[in-house]
C-alpha positions in Angstrom: -20.1 -170.3 31.4 -18.2 -170.8 28.1 -21.0 -168.8 26.1 -20.6 -166.6 28.7 -17.2 -166.1 28.4 -16.7 -165.4 24.4 -19.3 -162.4 24.6 -17.7 -161.0 27.5 -14.4 -160.9 25.1 -16.5 -159.5 22.1 -17.3 -157.3 24.3 -13.8 -155.6 24.8 -12.4 -156.5 21.7 -14.9 -153.7 20.3 -14.2 -151.5 22.6 -10.5 -151.1 21.8 -11.5 -151.4 17.8 -14.1 -148.1 18.9 -11.0 -146.9 20.5 -8.6 -146.6 17.5 -11.0 -145.3 15.2 -11.6 -142.1 17.8 -7.6 -141.7 17.3 -7.3 -141.6 13.6 -10.0 -139.1 12.1 -10.0 -135.5 14.3 -13.8 -134.1 15.6 -13.3 -130.2 13.1 -13.4 -127.2 15.6 -16.2 -124.4 15.5 -15.8 -121.1 16.1 -18.4 -118.0 17.2 -17.2 -115.2 15.7 -20.1 -111.6 15.5 -19.8 -109.8 12.8 -20.5 -106.4 14.0 -22.7 -104.7 10.7 -25.0 -100.8 10.9 -28.0 -101.4 8.9 -28.7 -98.1 8.3 -33.3 -98.4 7.3 -35.1 -95.3 5.7 -38.5 -95.0 7.0 -41.3 -92.7 6.6 -42.2 -91.6 11.0 -45.1 -89.3 11.3 -44.4 -86.5 14.1 -47.0 -84.7 15.6 -46.3 -80.7 14.4 -47.9 -77.8 16.4 -49.3 -74.8 14.4 -49.4 -71.3 16.0 -52.6 -69.1 14.7 -53.8 -65.5 15.5 -56.5 -64.8 16.2 -57.7 -60.8 16.7 -60.2 -60.6 19.1 -61.4 -57.3 21.3 -61.2 -57.8 24.9 -62.5 -55.1 28.4 -60.0 -55.3 30.5 -61.4 -53.4 33.9 -57.7 -52.0 34.8 -57.4 -49.8 38.4 -55.9 -46.3 37.5 -53.5 -45.7 39.5 -54.9 -43.1 42.5 -53.9 -39.6 41.2 -55.1 -36.9 43.0 -57.0 -34.9 42.8 -56.8 -31.0 42.2 -58.8 -28.7 44.9 -60.9 -26.1 44.9 -61.1 -24.2 47.6 -64.8 -21.8 47.5 -65.6 -19.9 50.9 -69.3 -18.2 50.2 -71.8 -15.5 52.2 -74.2 -17.1 51.5 -74.1 -19.4 54.3 -77.6 -21.0 55.3 -77.4 -24.3 55.6 -80.1 -24.0 52.8 -78.5 -22.8 50.1 -74.7 -24.8 51.5 -76.8 -27.2 50.4 -77.3 -25.8 46.7 -73.7 -24.8 46.8 -72.8 -28.3 46.8 -75.0 -29.6 44.6 -73.7 -27.0 42.7 -70.2 -28.0 42.8 -71.4 -31.7 42.9 -72.8 -31.3 39.1 -69.4 -30.0 38.7 -66.8 -33.1 40.1 -69.4 -35.8 38.2 -68.8 -34.1 35.3 -65.0 -33.5 36.2 -63.7 -36.4 38.3 -60.3 -35.3 38.7 -61.9 -32.1 40.8 -63.2 -31.2 44.1 -64.6 -28.4 45.0 -64.8 -27.6 49.0 -67.8 -25.3 50.0 -66.6 -23.0 52.7 -69.2 -21.3 54.7 -68.0 -17.3 56.6 -69.3 -14.5 57.7 -69.9 -11.3 55.5 -68.4 -9.5 58.3 -65.8 -12.0 58.9 -63.8 -12.0 55.3 -61.1 -9.5 56.1 -60.2 -11.3 58.9 -60.3 -14.6 57.6 -58.4 -13.2 53.9 -55.4 -12.3 56.3 -55.6 -15.2 58.3 -55.3 -17.6 55.5 -52.8 -15.0 53.5 -50.1 -15.2 56.9 -50.5 -18.8 56.6 -49.9 -19.1 52.8 -53.9 -20.9 52.1 -55.6 -18.2 50.3 -58.6 -20.4 49.3 -59.1 -20.1 45.2 -62.5 -18.4 44.5 -64.8 -16.3 47.6 -68.2 -15.1 47.3 -68.3 -11.7 48.6 -69.2 -7.7 48.5 -67.8 -5.6 45.4 -66.5 -3.5 48.5 -64.0 -5.7 48.9 -62.1 -5.9 45.6 -60.7 -2.5 45.7 -59.3 -3.4 48.8 -57.4 -6.6 48.0 -57.2 -5.6 44.4 -54.2 -3.0 46.0 -53.0 -5.9 48.9 -52.4 -7.9 45.1 -54.2 -10.8 46.1 -57.1 -11.3 43.6 -56.1 -12.6 39.7 -57.4 -9.5 37.4 -56.0 -11.8 34.6 -58.3 -14.8 35.5 -61.3 -12.8 36.5 -61.7 -11.0 32.9 -60.9 -14.4 31.0 -63.7 -15.7 32.5 -65.8 -12.5 32.3 -64.3 -12.3 28.7 -65.7 -16.3 28.1 -68.6 -15.7 29.5 -69.5 -12.7 27.1 -68.8 -8.7 27.9 -72.5 -8.2 26.6 -74.1 -10.3 28.4 -73.2 -9.0 32.4 -75.0 -5.7 33.1 -72.9 -2.6 32.1 -73.1 -0.8 36.3 -71.2 -4.6 37.5 -68.8 -4.4 35.7 -67.8 -0.8 36.2 -67.7 -2.0 39.5 -65.7 -4.3 39.1 -62.7 -2.7 37.2 -59.4 -2.0 38.4 -59.4 1.7 37.3 -55.2 1.7 38.3 -54.6 -1.5 35.7 -57.9 -1.7 33.4 -58.7 -4.7 33.7 -61.9 -6.5 36.2 -60.9 -7.9 39.4 -64.0 -9.6 39.8 -66.6 -11.9 38.8 -69.8 -9.7 39.5 -72.0 -12.4 39.9 -75.5 -11.0 41.8 -76.8 -8.0 44.2 -79.9 -6.1 45.9 -81.1 -2.6 46.5 -81.7 -1.6 50.6 -84.5 -0.1 50.8 -86.8 1.2 53.6 -89.3 -1.4 53.6 -92.6 -0.7 56.0 -96.1 -1.2 56.7 -98.3 1.6 55.1 -101.1 0.3 56.8 -99.6 2.2 59.8 -98.1 4.5 58.3 -101.6 5.7 56.8 -103.5 5.2 60.4 -101.0 7.6 61.8 -101.5 10.2 59.1 -97.2 9.6 57.4 -96.3 9.5 54.4 -94.0 7.2 53.0 -90.6 7.6 54.4 -89.0 9.0 52.1 -86.2 11.7 53.8 -85.2 12.1 56.8 -87.8 14.5 58.2 -90.9 11.6 58.1 -88.3 9.3 59.4 -88.2 11.7 62.6 -91.8 12.0 62.7 -92.2 8.4 62.1 -90.0 7.5 65.0 -92.2 9.6 67.5 -95.7 8.7 66.5 -95.8 5.4 65.5 -94.7 3.7 68.8 -98.8 2.5 70.4 -100.0 2.4 67.0 -101.9 -0.3 66.4 -99.6 -3.3 68.3 -96.1 -1.7 66.9 -93.8 -0.9 70.2 -91.1 0.7 68.5 -91.2 2.3 65.1 -87.8 1.3 63.8 -85.0 -1.3 64.4 -81.6 0.4 64.2 -78.7 -1.1 63.3 -76.2 -1.0 65.7 -74.0 -4.2 65.4 -70.5 -2.9 66.5 -69.1 -6.3 65.3 -71.4 -7.0 61.8 -71.7 -5.3 58.2 -74.8 -3.8 58.7 -74.7 -0.3 60.3 -72.3 0.0 57.3 -74.4 -0.3 54.8 -77.5 1.4 56.4 -75.5 5.1 58.0 -73.8 5.0 54.1 -77.3 6.0 52.3 -77.7 8.8 55.3 -74.3 9.5 54.5 -74.6 10.3 50.7 -78.6 12.1 51.0 -76.8 14.3 53.6 -73.2 14.8 50.7 -70.9 13.2 53.5 -67.7 11.5 51.3 -64.9 10.1 52.8 -63.0 12.2 50.4 -63.4 15.6 48.9 -62.6 17.0 46.1 -58.8 17.7 46.2 -57.6 13.7 47.7 -58.7 15.1 52.1 -60.0 12.3 53.9 -63.3 14.2 54.9 -64.3 12.4 58.1 -65.1 15.0 60.4 -67.0 17.5 58.1 -70.0 18.7 59.8 -72.7 16.8 57.7 -70.6 13.5 58.6 -71.1 15.0 62.3 -75.5 15.9 61.1 -75.5 12.6 60.4 -73.8 10.8 63.0 -76.1 12.8 64.7 -79.7 12.2 63.9 -78.9 8.4 62.7 -77.9 7.6 66.1 -81.3 9.5 67.6 -83.3 7.2 66.0 -82.2 4.2 69.1 -84.8 6.8 71.0 -87.6 4.6 69.0 -85.7 1.8 68.5 -85.3 -1.7 70.4 -82.8 -1.1 73.0 -78.9 -3.6 72.7 -77.1 -3.6 70.0 -79.3 -4.3 66.8 -78.2 -6.1 63.2 -80.7 -8.0 60.3 -81.0 -10.7 62.2 -83.4 -8.9 64.8 -85.1 -5.8 62.2 -86.2 -9.0 60.8 -87.8 -10.2 63.0 -89.1 -7.5 64.7 -91.0 -6.0 61.9 -92.4 -9.7 61.2 -93.6 -10.3 64.6 -95.6 -6.6 64.2 -93.1 -5.1 66.9 -91.8 -2.4 64.7 -93.0 -0.4 61.9 -90.6 0.2 59.6 -87.0 -2.4 58.6 -84.0 -1.2 56.6 -83.8 -4.0 54.5 -82.2 -5.2 51.2 -84.8 -6.8 48.9 -83.8 -10.1 49.7 -86.3 -9.6 52.3 -89.3 -10.1 50.2 -89.5 -13.5 50.2 -90.0 -14.0 53.8 -92.7 -11.1 54.2 -94.8 -13.6 53.1 -93.5 -17.1 54.5 -92.0 -16.7 57.5 -88.0 -15.6 58.3 -85.6 -18.2 59.3 -85.2 -18.5 62.8 -81.2 -18.8 64.2 -81.9 -22.0 66.1 -84.2 -22.8 63.4 -87.8 -23.1 62.2 -89.1 -20.1 60.5 -90.7 -16.7 62.0 -94.7 -17.0 62.9 -95.8 -13.9 61.0 -98.3 -11.9 63.2 -99.1 -9.6 60.8 -101.7 -11.3 57.6 -101.1 -10.7 53.8 -97.7 -8.3 56.0 -96.4 -8.4 52.1 -99.3 -6.5 50.7 -99.5 -4.2 53.5 -95.6 -3.3 53.7 -94.2 -0.2 51.4 -90.4 0.2 49.3 -89.0 2.9 50.1 -85.4 3.0 48.2 -84.7 6.2 47.6 -83.7 8.5 50.7 -83.2 12.5 51.3 -81.5 14.4 53.7 -81.8 17.6 54.6 -80.0 19.5 52.3 -82.0 17.9 49.2 -79.6 15.2 48.0 -81.0 11.9 48.0 -79.2 8.5 48.1 -80.1 4.6 46.8 -78.4 2.1 48.0 -77.1 -1.0 46.8 -75.0 -4.4 47.0 -73.1 -6.1 44.0 -71.8 -9.3 44.7 -68.7 -11.0 42.9 -66.3 -14.7 43.0 -63.3 -13.3 43.7 -60.9 -15.2 42.3 -57.6 -15.4 44.3 -53.9 -15.2 43.7 -52.0 -18.3 43.3 -56.0 -19.9 42.8 -55.5 -23.3 40.5 -56.3 -22.0 36.6 -59.0 -24.8 36.7 -61.4 -21.8 39.6 -61.5 -20.1 36.2 -63.5 -23.2 34.9 -65.6 -23.0 38.4 -66.4 -19.7 38.3 -67.8 -20.6 34.9 -69.4 -23.1 35.8 -71.5 -20.9 38.5 -72.5 -18.3 36.5 -74.2 -21.0 33.3 -77.4 -22.0 32.5 -79.6 -24.0 35.4 -76.5 -23.7 37.7 -77.0 -20.1 38.2 -79.8 -19.8 38.0 -80.6 -22.8 40.9 -78.2 -19.9 42.8 -80.3 -17.5 42.1 -83.6 -19.4 43.0 -82.1 -19.2 46.6 -83.7 -15.7 46.8 -84.2 -14.9 44.0 -85.8 -11.2 45.1 -81.9 -10.6 46.7 -80.1 -12.1 43.8 -80.8 -9.3 40.6 -79.1 -11.5 37.5 -75.8 -9.1 36.2 -76.4 -10.7 33.1 -78.6 -10.5 30.7 -80.0 -13.6 29.8 -80.7 -14.2 32.8 -83.2 -11.9 33.9 -86.4 -13.0 32.3 -85.9 -16.5 33.1 -85.0 -14.7 36.7 -88.8 -13.4 37.1 -90.4 -16.5 36.9 -88.3 -17.6 40.2 -90.2 -17.6 42.8 -94.3 -17.0 43.4 -93.5 -14.3 45.5 -93.4 -11.9 43.0 -97.2 -11.9 42.7 -97.4 -10.1 46.1 -95.4 -7.5 45.5 -96.4 -4.0 43.5 -95.3 -4.0 39.4 -93.5 -0.8 39.8 -91.8 -2.2 43.3 -90.3 -5.0 40.6 -88.8 -2.3 37.8 -87.6 -1.2 40.7 -85.6 -3.7 41.5 -84.2 -5.0 37.7 -83.3 -2.1 37.3 -81.5 -1.3 40.4 -78.0 -1.5 39.2 -78.7 1.9 36.8 -79.3 3.9 40.2 -77.0 2.2 42.7 -75.1 4.6 44.4 -71.8 4.1 46.7 -68.9 5.5 48.7 -66.6 3.1 47.0 -68.5 3.7 43.4 -68.9 8.2 43.1 -66.3 9.4 40.0 -63.0 10.5 40.3 -61.8 8.1 43.3 -58.1 6.3 41.9 -57.6 2.6 43.5 -56.0 3.6 46.6 -58.4 5.1 47.5 -60.8 2.6 46.4 -58.8 0.2 49.1 -59.4 2.9 52.0 -62.7 2.8 51.4 -63.4 -1.5 51.5 -61.2 -0.9 54.2 -63.1 1.2 56.2 -65.9 -1.0 55.4 -64.0 -4.2 56.5 -62.7 -3.1 59.5 -66.3 -2.0 60.9 -65.1 1.3 61.8 -68.6 2.9 60.9 -70.3 1.0 63.7 -67.8 0.6 65.7 -68.7 4.7 66.3 -72.6 4.5 66.3 -72.5 1.5 68.9 -70.3 4.0 71.2 -72.8 6.7 70.4 -75.6 4.8 70.7 -75.3 2.3 73.1 -72.4 3.4 75.3 -72.2 6.6 75.2 -68.4 6.5 74.9 -68.6 8.9 71.9 -70.5 11.8 71.0 -70.7 13.2 67.5 -68.1 15.0 67.4 -66.3 13.2 68.9 -66.9 9.4 66.7 -66.3 12.3 63.8 -62.7 12.9 64.7 -62.1 9.8 64.9 -62.6 8.1 62.3 -60.9 11.1 60.2 -57.8 9.7 62.8 -58.7 5.8 61.8 -58.9 6.9 57.6 -56.2 9.7 57.1 -54.0 6.3 58.8 -55.4 3.8 56.5 -54.9 6.3 53.6 -51.3 6.8 54.3 -50.6 2.7 55.1 -52.2 2.3 50.8 -49.9 5.5 49.7 -46.4 3.5 51.7 -47.8 0.2 50.1 
């Protein structure tokens, strides 16, 4: 117990001593201070850099062009049968393939209705660009100021005047301007085609005069299978009667104007011509007749004579096209070889006449300038040949350079005498028309075009031969009045 107390006393003394030491020696204070210091460290860093490389490369990019309006060239043609229209369209398609910015519209029209169609289009300010038409229209349209003579002359110059035959160029020359009013294109020769075998059987010579025609009119019906001597052109709505009658008129010295420039449609010669022509109706089929009926009655062995152009020559070999489709079945074996060709007609006074037609391409006033190039294209190389090939006998070329190839265009040439072919090839040299009489001025030629365009002669013929509403004398007086008025109207323009 005593030991325990001693121990406890020692512990207490030691604790007091430790406490006293603690107060005598202070403990140092530690202070932490943060010093901010900026240290710049240099370091090389690799940074990726984009490099631009220029590479030249041709890239073909198909770009759809903005739609543009095409140049439209409207082309009216009197070659209006379907087969012929198809060829015109084929030539036009070739041109359009070479000129994709041009559209050519081929519009078939009737020959007899050209003047009325043009008048209607003119009133509506919608004239076509190009018109295929007979030369008889050219003077009238030129006088009306609706033909672009500068354009026509430019086309002729571009082709070469020397390549055109002289006759056709003379026919399209406007005497008031000495310019070419239209571009010659092709043409034909008119003749009386007749059955040589039937004429021989009846003891008749070739029908080259009024006298022989008169005899044949009374003799041929009943010879062989013939029902009629001929088919007389009498349809008042067709140009065909005028074309045939004009040859009769010229063969009797009948002209629309006399040497003093006066209208001369009621002369004794005109009355005589009207009387003789309409008297032939006694040996012809009844009713109004035009070229289609005349062609078919001849091919069917019903008539012995036919007034027709050289267009008929291939039809006499293989049959002509019928209005409802198909072809006429020719009733006479070797009809072409049995057919004679009489282009010249002699009248009662000894005068003689031939008749033919020149077809032109007229460029209308206001036509797009592209029309000139289209006309030239239709007169160039294979294009022209393709058009001539439609009917080689009725499309005698106006270009000298085209004649040799023209002669090879049809195998039907072999069915006719070489003499006939020579007459056709040289037909422009002997062609006669009221329109071409030397001395007629531009106004008189325009009136002649009006006479034909207004179908005055066909109306007079129909009124005498079919209706009986006129006599040759009254018809001549009516023609005189009509033509005097036309002449006055032209002079007043």
